[in-house]
N, C-alpha and C positions, 0 to 999 in steps of 0.2 A: 820444408820442417813446421813441426809441428811451436806454437807459441805457450808455454805452461804457464799457468797461473798460481798463485798462492793456495797451501790446502784447503784453506779456511777463508775464501773471500765470497764471507756473508752478503756486502752489499749489493754483487750481482745476482746471488738465489735467494735474498729477496726482491729485490724487481724479477725476475724468474715466476718468484711466487704469486705475484702482483698481476702476472700475465696470466697466467694460469688460472685467477680467480675469475680474472674478468672474461676469457675465454668460458669457462664455465658458468657462469651467471647466464651469459647472452644465450648461452647453448639451452639452458634449462628452459629460458625464457623462451627459445624458439618450440621446443617442444611441448611445454603446456600450452600453448599458445593453438599450437595445431590439437590437441584437445579441446581447448575453450570452443575453436571456433568449428570442430565437429559434431554429427549428428550427436542427439540426445538419447535417443533410443535404442536401447544395445541388443543384441541378438540374443545375449541371454535375460533371464528377466531374475535372476537369482539375489543381484545384486538390490532390485529394489523391493524383494521381498524381506530381505537382510537388513534393510533399512527400517524399515515397519517394526521389524519384531526388538529390534536393539537401540530405539529410541525411541522418547515421550512425545515428539514432534509431532504434528500432524501432518496430511499430505502436503499442504501449500507452503508447509517452513520445509519439508525434506526438499521440496519442487523450488526452493528460493533460487534466484540467478546465478550464484557462483555453486550450491551444491548440484544444481541441477546440469549444470554445463561443464563445472571441472571438476570436485571433489568425486560427486558419486560414481562419475567416470573412471576414475581412478581406480574405483573396486571391479578390476577384475580377475578374473584368473585368480591363482595363487594369493592374491593379495587380499581376497576376500576372509578365507582361512585363517592368513596370519594377525588380521586386524580383529577375528573373533577369539584367537589365542591371546591375545592383548586384552580384548577387555571381555572377560570371564565371568566377572561378576558382573556383567549385563542381561546375561542369557544361558541356558545351559549348556556346558562345554563339557570334553566334548560330546559333538550331538551326533557327531559319524565314529567308527572308528578310525577310518582313515586320515582322519584330523590330526591325528598324534602325530603324522611325519611330518608333520611343518615345524621345523625346529623350534624347538621350546628353550633355546641359549637363545636365540633372538628375541623371541617375545618378553623371555625374564629380562634381559636389558634394556630393551624400551620399555616395559612396567618400569623398574628400576627406575632410570631417569625421568617418567612421568612424577616418580614418587619424588623424587628430590627437586622437581619444578613444580612440586604443590598442585597437580591435575588430579583432584580425588575421580575414579572410575565410575563414573555413575552416569548415566545414559542421556541427562542433560549435558554433560559434558564431550559427546560422544564426537561431533565434528573438532571440536579442540582438541581431542587425542589423533583424531585422524590425521588432521594439519601435523601436528606436531611429529606423529610417528614419520610423515613422510618430508618433515624437514630433516628431522634426524637420518632418513636414509641419501638423502643428498649430500649431508656431512659428513657420512663413511666415505661417501664416495667420492668429494674433492679431496678429505685425509687422504685417501688410497691414491690419488692424484701427487700430491706431495710426498707420500712417503716413496713412489716409483720411481722422483726427481731423484730423492737423495740413495736410496738403494742402487739406481745407475751411474751417478757419483763415486758411489762406494765400488761398482762391479769395473768400471770404468776406467778408475786411476790410474794412472800411468807409475809402475814401478823402477824404482830406480835404487843407486845402491843405499840410499841413504833411507829410503823410506818411497811414500806416494808424491804424485803430483794430481792434480787436477788441471786438466787440457783444455785447450777452446775446444776440440771434437768433445770430448767429453761432456763435457755443459752443453754443446750441442745434439747429442746422442741423448741427455738427460732429458732437458726441455722438449722436443721434441716426441719421445714416447710418453713423455706427460700430456703430452699434447691429444697425443694419437687414443692413451687411455681412457682420455675425456669422452670420445666419440668410438667406446667401445660397442661392439657389435651385438651385446644386449641391453644397450643403454633405453630401448624402449622401453623397459620392466622397469628400470632401475627410478623411472618417474616416481612409484609408488612405493609398494613395501613389499619389499622382496627379501631374502636373507643373504643371497651374493655378496653383496656389498660389505656387511660383516666378514664375510670370511675371506674376501680378499684383501681387507684392510689389514687381518688378523696374519693372513699368509705373507704379505709385504712385511710387514713387520720382523715377523719371523726372520725371513731371508735378511732383511738387513741387520737384524743381532748378530746371526750368524757370519754374515758377510764382515761386520767391523771386528768378529775375534778369530777369523782368519792371520795368520802371518804373511805380511805380505814384503817379502824384503830381496832384493834382486839378486844378491848373493846366493841365498837358499832357496829361492820361490823355485828357479827353473828346475835345481838340482833334486829337491825332497817332494814326494809324492805332495803331504800335506801336512801342516801344521797348526796349531791353536795356539792364542796368546794364555797367558796365565794369567793369574790375581786376579783381580777382578771379571776379568774376559771369563773367566771359567761360571762365574754366577750368572754370567751374561747367556754364556751359551748354554746352562742346565735350566735356569729358570725362565729364561727371556724366551728361548725357540721353543721350547718343548710348550711350554702356558700356550703361547701363539696356534702353535702349529695343533697342538688339540684340541684348542677352542674352536678353530676353523675345519678341523673334522667332524667334530661335535655338532657342530652348525651346517656343515654338506658334505655330506658322507664321501663324495669326491677329493675330500682333501685328506685322507687316508694315505693318498699318493706321495704326499708331505714325508711320511716317515724313510722313502727313499735317501732322503737328504743323512738322515744317519747311519743307515747301511754303507752309502757312499765313505763316508766320513770313516766309518768303522774300519772299512775297506781300505783305504788308502794310509790310515794312520797306523794299520797291520802292517802293512808294506814297509814303513818306517821303523818301526819297532824290530822288523827284521834284519835291516839296515844296520851298518856301521856310522852311518851319517850324523847321528844324534844321541844323546842319552838314553837308553833303553829305560831307565825310570822315568824321566819326565815323559816319554811316548806312551807308555803305561799309564801314568795318571790322567792322562789329558784321554787315553781311550776310555777309562772307568768312570772318570767324571764326564766327560762330554759322550761322544754318541752314544754309549754302553749303555750309560745311566738313564740317559736324556730319553732314547729310543724306549728302553723299560717300562718308565714312566707312562710316557704315551700309548702303548699296548696294553697296558694293564687299565689306565684309563677308559679307553674306546670301549677292551670287553666289558668293563663293568658297565657302559653306558648302554651299549649296543646288547648286552645279551643278558648281565644279570638282572638290571632293573627290571626289564620288561618281562623276564624269567618270572620274576619275582611278584610284579603286580597281576599276571595275567594266566600264569599257568597252574593248575594245571586243566584249569576250567573251557580255556578259549581253546585245549588243544591244535589239530593241526601241524604247527611249525614245533611247539613244545616238547610233541613225543619224538624228535629227531635226533638224541644227542649225538656228535660229533665222535665221543668218545664213548662205549658201551661199558656198562659194568664198571662205572667207578663215580660215586653217588655225587660227588663234592664238586664234580667238574659237570654236571650233567646239565647245565644251564648253556651251556655252548654247545647250540644247536646249529644243526650242517645249515640253517637256513634261519636269518636273523630275524625277527622280529620287523623289522625296516624291509628286508628283500620279502618277505611272505605278505606284506600288504604294497608293496608295489606291486608284485604280481598278480595279486589278487583282485586289485581296483585298477590297474592299469596297465594289466598285461606285458610286464616288465620282466623280460627272461631271455635267453639265449636264441639271438635270432628271431624273436616273435615279433618283430618291428618290420622285417625284410617279408612286406606286402606288397602287390601292385598297387591298393590303395595311399601307399605312404610314399610313391616315387615322386610328388612334388615335396614333401617333408626333406626326402634326401638330397633336393636340388637345392633347396634353402641350404644345407648343412655344408656343400661343395667348396662354398667360398672361403668359410673357416677350416674344412680341413686343408686345401688347400696351401692357405697361408701359414699353418703350423708344419705339415709337413715339410714346405721347403725353408722353413726357418731350422727345423731339423738337419736338414741336409746341409743348410750352408755353417752352420755353425758345427758342424762335424767335421766339415774340410779346414775350418777356420783352425780349430782344435789339430788338427791332424799337422798341419802348419805351423805350431805352437805358433800362432798368432793371435790368442787370445788371452788376455792381461785376466779376466776372472773365469777362467774354467773349473775352477772347482765349484763354482755356482753355476755356470752354463753345461757344463756335463749331466748331472746329477739333473736339470730341467731338462734336457733332451730325454731322458729315460722313463722320466715322467709322462713328458708331452707323448712319445710313443705309446705306452702305457694307458694311459687317458682316451687317446684317440681309438684304441683298439677295445677298450671298452665302452667307450660311447657306441663307436661302431656296432658291437656284436651283442650289445643287452641293452641299451637304454633307448630313448624317445632321438631320434638322432639330431634333430634339428635344437634341440637344445642346447647342442655345443655350442651355438649362438653366446648361450646366456650364460653356460657354466664352465666354459671353458677362460673366464676372464681371471681365474686366478692364477696363470700361469701367463708371465710376462715374456717368454721367449720371443713369441713373435712380433711383439712391440720394438722388440731390440734389433731384430733384424731387419724391419721394416725401415727404421730410423738409419742405421749403418746405409741399406741401400740408397736410400733419397740422399743421403748426406756426402755417399762418392760420387752422385751426380751433380754434386755444387747447385743444387736448385735451391735450400734453404739457406746458403753458406757463401757469403762472396767471397772468403779464404779459400786458397786453392791448397785445402790443407790435405787433400786422398786425391789419389789419382784415380781417375774414372775406371769403372769397375767394365770389366768386359762382358759378364754375361747381363748379355740384355733381357733374356729371357726373365730374371729375377726384378729387375726396373717395368717391364711389361707387367708383369704377374701382379705385382703391387700398385700399379696404375688403375690394374682392372680391379684389383681391391679394394680401391680405396672410391674409386666410382660407383663399386657397391654398395658400400658402407652411405654415400651420398643420397644413394636412393633408398635403401634397403631401411635406414635409420628411421627417416619420414612416414616409412609403409609400417614399417613394425608399432611407429608410437601411435600411430590413425588406427590401425587396427585391434592394439591394444584397450586405447580406450571406447572401441565399439563392442571388445569382447569377442571376437572375431578369433579364430586361426589365424597363426600356428601361433603357440603358446609354449 
């Protein structure tokens, strides 16, 4: 028998927040300690070259104890290009064409908060800017942990005839999923300056907004494919989810897959419209105000920033991608090219393209990606089975996430640098819930006998191996990052 708690059990949630904060801080201290005690000489010398350009300080100041042993080492790989974008006043920027690929949204967000707290963008303030940006990155990650906690509570809430209840099991899944997200497979990069934390925070907030807008009533939830709440919830769905999903996409292109939530909602609401179970006018209003308008706005904004702005900025002088319109003969849509500027630069500088990464020399990178692929594949299989058995409360969030996860893996496997899945898969929470459910089903972290033991021993074995891999991978990833060594 599952013991139900009140819907708003704030004291328990605040205590969970405190536990998560303590775990997060201790974990980050451990990671920064690894950087601190690691070798000071990086494999790539571009960091020290950049520092000499961007500061007015002499070599002795740049090589001061904390700068030499910690802060300088955090400027590895992509973080150099992000800090260059943030400190555009300090040197010529962009210095290279490919630097435009590093999220302008994330850079402008950091610059805005630097202005708010009155840190001028001058050379004398460089290390102050760096420290603030790294602190900001950590705050985004921690806030995402809290959002995951509340998103999970909402998704896993027990549906009754009178509403929903937060059960002990739901709270356990929420706290465990949040802890797992602290130790996410990309966290070796998130000690520095990367754009992923901004995107997964926006994604989780958008998912939470959408979740609270869904009708969850036992009497109709099992019969009707999907319904949205009215009133203020129309505003939350339209402006809340659209702004969050759109900004997440402009920040990290892989988040374009979040648009599938609107296609899913449109499909499910259309089924309702054709049924006799609900008011046609009510459902039609939900379709127009909800997924149809939200998806259209998201699409227009993404096309504007991905195609129109680069086309007006660089064409026709740049050539190449400018001269490949998707639709020929129509002047006013010639900016929609077969290849976006982003894709063009990725292909030109990083050899990103269909199966371009499938070479013998990249076998180690594929091996590094295997654990994350396996855990995502198993999470898809696990929840597909639960939905078929009609045993998943949050099916209208889980089902779109299953589709997104499948498409995401196909894109990463066929087009991208495969090892980045450890970093860029962080916007998908499906595997966090899978791991949490299986662990709880074995009663490892709960003394309450709230679930029968799982019969699927392979799930439990896979998760033990995956967590064991994280135990070794994250410290190694952190140390390699501080040394400016692959894999990135």
